[in-house]
C-alpha positions in Angstrom: -36.6 62.4 31.3 -39.2 64.4 29.4 -37.1 64.3 26.3 -36.9 60.5 26.4 -40.7 60.3 26.7 -41.2 62.6 23.8 -38.6 60.6 21.7 -40.3 57.3 22.4 -43.7 58.7 21.6 -42.4 59.9 18.2 -41.0 56.5 17.4 -44.2 54.8 18.3 -46.2 57.3 16.3 -44.0 56.8 13.3 -44.4 53.0 13.5 -48.1 53.2 13.7 -48.4 55.7 10.9 -49.1 53.9 7.6 -46.2 54.2 5.1 -46.8 55.1 1.5 -46.3 52.1 -0.8 -42.9 51.7 -2.5 -43.2 52.5 -6.2 -41.4 50.2 -8.5 -39.9 51.6 -11.6 -39.6 49.7 -14.9 -36.1 48.5 -14.2 -37.0 47.0 -10.8 -40.0 45.2 -12.3 -37.8 43.8 -15.1 -35.2 42.6 -12.6 -37.9 40.9 -10.4 -39.3 39.1 -13.5 -35.8 37.9 -14.5 -35.2 36.6 -11.0 -38.5 34.8 -11.1 -37.7 33.2 -14.5 -34.2 32.2 -13.3 -35.7 30.6 -10.2 -38.1 28.5 -12.3 -35.3 27.3 -14.6 -33.2 26.3 -11.6 -36.1 24.4 -10.2 -36.6 22.5 -13.5 -32.9 21.7 -13.7 -32.9 20.3 -10.2 -35.9 18.2 -11.0 -34.3 16.8 -14.1 -31.1 16.1 -12.2 -33.0 14.2 -9.6 -34.8 12.2 -12.3 -31.5 11.3 -13.9 -30.0 10.2 -10.6 -32.9 7.9 -10.0 -32.7 6.4 -13.5 -28.9 5.8 -13.2 -29.4 4.2 -9.8 -32.0 1.8 -11.3 -29.7 0.9 -14.2 -26.6 0.4 -12.0 -23.4 -0.7 -13.7 -25.3 -2.5 -16.4 -26.2 0.7 -18.1 -22.9 0.6 -20.1 -24.1 -2.7 -21.7 -27.1 -0.8 -23.0 -24.9 1.9 -24.7 -23.0 1.7 -28.0 -19.4 1.5 -26.9 -16.1 0.5 -28.5 -15.3 -3.2 -28.2 -12.3 -3.4 -30.5 -10.5 -1.3 -33.1 -9.2 -2.3 -36.6 -7.0 -0.8 -39.3 -9.2 0.1 -42.2 -8.4 -0.3 -45.8 -6.1 2.4 -47.1 -3.6 2.0 -44.3 -0.4 2.0 -46.3 2.6 4.0 -47.4 1.9 7.6 -48.5 3.8 10.0 -50.8 3.3 13.6 -49.7 6.2 15.3 -51.3 5.9 14.0 -54.9 9.4 12.6 -54.8 10.1 8.9 -55.5 9.3 6.7 -52.5 6.9 7.0 -49.6 7.8 9.7 -47.1 4.9 8.9 -44.7 2.4 6.3 -43.6 -1.4 6.8 -43.8 -3.2 5.1 -40.9 -7.0 4.6 -40.9 -8.5 3.4 -37.6 -12.0 2.1 -37.1 -13.6 2.0 -33.6 -16.1 -0.9 -33.7 -19.0 -1.4 -31.3 -20.6 -4.6 -29.9 -22.7 -5.0 -33.1 -19.7 -4.8 -35.5 -20.5 -1.3 -36.7 -18.0 1.5 -36.9 -18.7 4.0 -34.1 -17.6 7.6 -33.9 -16.3 7.3 -30.4 -14.4 10.1 -28.6 -11.0 9.1 -27.4 -7.3 9.6 -27.5 -5.1 7.9 -30.2 -1.5 6.8 -30.2 0.1 5.7 -33.4 3.5 4.0 -33.6 5.5 2.8 -36.7 8.2 0.2 -36.3 10.8 -1.4 -38.5 11.1 -4.7 -36.6 14.0 -5.8 -38.9 16.1 -3.1 -37.1 17.9 -3.8 -33.8 15.8 -3.5 -30.7 15.9 0.1 -29.3 16.3 1.5 -32.8 13.2 0.1 -34.5 10.7 2.8 -33.6 10.6 5.0 -36.7 7.7 7.4 -35.8 5.2 8.0 -33.0 2.3 10.5 -32.7 -0.3 11.0 -30.0 -3.7 12.8 -30.4 -6.0 14.0 -27.7 -9.8 13.7 -28.3 -10.0 17.2 -29.8 -7.1 16.6 -32.2 -8.4 13.1 -33.1 -11.9 14.5 -33.9 -10.4 16.7 -36.5 -9.0 13.6 -38.3 -12.4 11.8 -38.5 -13.4 10.9 -42.1 -16.9 10.0 -43.0 -17.9 8.7 -46.4 -20.6 6.9 -48.2 -19.2 3.5 -47.6 -16.8 3.9 -44.7 -15.9 6.0 -41.7 -12.7 6.1 -39.7 -10.0 8.1 -38.1 -7.3 9.0 -40.6 -3.7 10.0 -39.6 -0.7 10.7 -41.7 2.6 9.9 -39.9 5.8 11.2 -41.5 8.7 8.8 -41.8 12.4 9.4 -41.4 14.3 10.0 -44.7 16.7 7.0 -44.1 14.9 3.7 -44.0 16.3 0.2 -44.7 13.2 -2.0 -45.2 9.9 -1.8 -47.0 7.9 -3.8 -44.5 6.8 -1.7 -41.5 4.6 -2.5 -38.5 1.9 -0.1 -37.5 0.6 -0.2 -34.0 -2.4 1.8 -32.8 -3.7 2.4 -29.2 -7.2 3.9 -28.7 -8.5 4.9 -25.3 -12.3 5.5 -25.3 -13.3 8.4 -23.0 -16.8 7.1 -22.2 -15.6 3.8 -20.6 -11.9 4.6 -20.1 -11.0 1.3 -21.8 -7.9 1.0 -24.0 -7.8 -1.0 -27.3 -4.8 -1.9 -29.5 -4.3 -3.3 -32.9 -1.3 -3.7 -35.3 -0.5 -4.9 -38.7 2.3 -5.1 -41.2 2.2 -2.8 -44.2 4.5 -2.2 -47.2 6.0 1.1 -48.2 8.0 2.2 -51.2 11.6 3.0 -50.4 13.2 6.1 -52.0 15.8 5.1 -54.7 19.3 4.7 -53.4 21.7 7.3 -54.7 23.9 6.0 -57.5 27.6 6.2 -56.8 29.7 7.2 -59.7 33.1 5.3 -60.0 36.1 7.5 -59.5 37.6 8.5 -62.8 41.2 7.4 -63.3 43.6 9.8 -65.0 44.4 8.7 -68.5 48.0 7.3 -68.7 49.9 7.3 -71.9 51.3 3.9 -72.9 54.9 3.5 -72.0 57.3 4.5 -74.8 58.5 1.6 -76.9 62.3 1.5 -77.4 63.4 2.7 -80.7 64.8 0.1 -83.0 68.3 0.8 -84.5 68.5 0.9 -88.2 70.3 -2.1 -89.7 73.9 -1.6 -90.6 
């Protein structure tokens, strides 16, 4: 019993005795400062997020009408057959695509692109000559911007054997901002490779049939 009383007294004495202040080294002070700075940044981000939410709630669905978004696409000039192997005839098609906004201006909009090349003079089921698809990252690498024009530019290889010089190019563009899909198509002309010349089979030379000898007059 006496031991318990002594132990309790020691605990109470320790609790009442002032403890020396904890000394913070340089590393601990730096960590505390970093935590304070991080907390302030998080508070600012939360405040900005709340402000954005309030702004979007006020705009509602009409906010997209205030943004520059794609309203249609068009095939730009330069869409035609292309020769990439320096051999006679076009071996590819160059397709230039313009995303156009509500004001009629070309807009560098992010989206996926699908390009198809048809020979509609061929039987159905066999008239699709080439098809390529590009995700937004791949499409962005094909963006061309010049002094007078800007567009997506794609080079689509063609099969070696083709029958007709008029081909139909169809493009499908899905804008990532709105999720809307736009299509356009047009007929272009390409140069066909020359047809191989067939040499006529050589016939073996035949000697003329021998004439019967005439008998000398008697």
